[in-house]
N, C-alpha and C positions, 0 to 999 in steps of 0.2 A: 232813541241813539244818546249816548255819553256826550254831555257837550266838548268833553277834550276832543273828539271827532272832527267837530266841526271846525274847531281850533287849527286841527293838524290839515284837516283836508282843504280848507279855505285859504289857507297860507301856501299848501304847495301850488293849487291852483293859481294865486297868485304869481309866483314865481314862473309855472308855464306860461301864462298871460306875458310878463317881462322877457321872457327868453324869446318869445314869440314875435315881441315886439321889436326886441334887439336885432335878431338875427333873421326875420321873415320867412323862416323855415319851420314847420311842423316837426322836424326830427330832435330838438334839442327840447320841447316840452313834453315829449313822449314821457320819459321817465318821472319827473315830477308828477303828472298827470296820473300814472299809475300808482304810482304811491298815495297822492290822494285817495284814489278809487279804494287801496287796501284799507287805509286809516278808518275812510268812513266805514268799511264793513268791518273790519276789525272792533270799533266802540258801539256794535249796534246793540241795543237793549230792549230784548222780545219781551212783550209780557205773558208772564206766565198764571197758570192755573194752580193757586195755593192751593193745598188738602186741608182739610177739615177734621177736627178729631181731637180727643184728648191724648197728651204724653207723645202726639207727631214730633222726629226731630226731621227736618226737611235737609237739602243738602244747600251749604252757602254756596256753592259752586258748580261749574258745568265742569266736565273732566271725566276721567278713567279713575274708578277705585284701584288702587294699588297695593294696598295692605289695610288690616284688622287687625291692631294686635290687644292685647290684654295688659293694661301698665300698671305699677304701682306707683301712688301720688302720697304726698302728705297727709291727704283727707280720704284714703283708700283705696282701694281696687277700682282701677276706671279702664276703656276700652276707647282706644285711637284709632281714628281712622283716615289714613290718607288719600287725597284727590289730586291728581294731576291735570294740572291744566296745559295745553299746549297751545301754539299761535292761531290755531284755527278755531279753539272753543270762545264762548263768550265768556268775558273776563268779570262783569260785573258780578259782585258779592251780595246775598243775601242774609238776611239773620235765620238760623237755624230753628230758632222757638220764640212763642211769645214769652215778654219779660221783663224784668229791669236790666240793663248793661249794667252792671256791678262794677266791673275793672276792664281799664284798656291798658296794654302794657306794649310800647314802642321799644325794639332794641335792634340797633343798628349791627352792622354785619357784614360777611362776605357775599360772593353771588354766586357759588355751586352749583352745579345742576340740579334742578329739583328732585329727579329722582334718586338721587345723593342721600343715602339715611342720614350724614351729618348735615346736612342742609336744614333739617327743623332746629337745630342746635347752633348752628355757625351763622347760617344766612341772615340777612336781614327781615325782620318780622314781625307782625304785630298779633297780640295775643288779646282777644276779647271774652270776656266772661259774663254768661245772662242769665241773671237768677229768674225762674220760673216762677209763675203765682205756688205752683202745687211744692214748693221746697226743694227741687234737684237746679243742678246748676249745668250748662252747657256750656263749654268753649270753645271758641274755633280758632285757629292760626293762621294769618293771612304770610306765607312766606316767601319771600323774591327768590326767582330763579337764575338763571344762566342770562338769561337775554332782559328778564325785569329788572328796572332801576327805579321805580317806583310803586309805593305802597298806598291808596288812598283810603281812608276810613272817616267818614264822617259825623258818626253821632259821639257823645260825650258821656260819661258816666253818670247815671243816675236818667239817663234818658228810659222811655217807654218805648220797647221796641214790637214789632209785629211776626209772627211768622210770616217768613217770606220777603218781608220788604228790606230793599235794596238799602245797604250799609257804607257801600264804594266799590273799588276794584283794583284787582292788579293788574299791571302795565305788561303786555307781553308773555310769553312761558311763563309758569309759576305751579304754587303748592298751595293747599290749603289742608291742614289737620282740624279734624271735628274731635273733642275729648268729650266721651259720654261717660254718664254714670254706669257702675259695673254690673249693673243688673239690668241696662238697656237691652232689649230684642233687635239682634241687626237684623236688617231687612235687605241688603245687600251682600256682594261677594266681592274680592279681587277680579278684577276684570270686568267687571260691570261700567256701564257709560251712565252718569247721573248729570239730571237737569239742575241747574240753582234754582228754588224755591218750589219747583214740583215735585222732584223725586225724592219718595220717604226714605229718609237712611236707617231708622231707626223708631222703636216705640219703647218708652219708659212705662213700665209696669204702673198702673193707678191704685193706691189703697184705698179699701172699703172702709167703712168704720171701724170695724174690727181690728183694721191695722193688716189685711190680709192682700197679698199684690193679686189683681186678677190676673186669669189666665187664657183669657178668651181668645187672642192671637195665637198662641202656644197651639190651644185645639183646632185652630182655624189653618195654622200651617202641618200640622200633623197630616 
């Protein structure tokens, strides 16, 4: 469990105990007890089996894939995948690939509904860019939602991350965008439910010594 769960849960249980002491009734403590149980459940942090293999990109968050779009960036063609987290999802975030954390960029903003396309630009958010050993980059953006009021991101630039490693969380409903290279082979579709650290979102084709990309996955899917 994320330590925040203990803070909220224990504090509310203390409030419940005080209410019982002051009133002598179990009626008043019911609400803080229920809230304590909710927070202890919400901040759960289950173990995940991390897939192994070259070029695999795992989901940085639990939730539902809402869109996969091809977008133009200053560095060339990219693909952006959006994952929506509702209040019932695990909110611990994980690194999608192994590599060095190249950049972290935090932006204050609004708290629009995370399903609103404008939330990707206007909401409070934190962008992290990871440079893989193979030379490609994968970025992911934690975006606050209508209820989310705090983004937690722990690593600092220069830190080496492992695929599936815990890197922070977004409290309550929110959204995570993943920005992939243009040649990434997408393995999920809108409507799919994914798990942070264990669901493979995409595979980045690796180049052989002659500079040709492998096509093993393409043959397998066909």
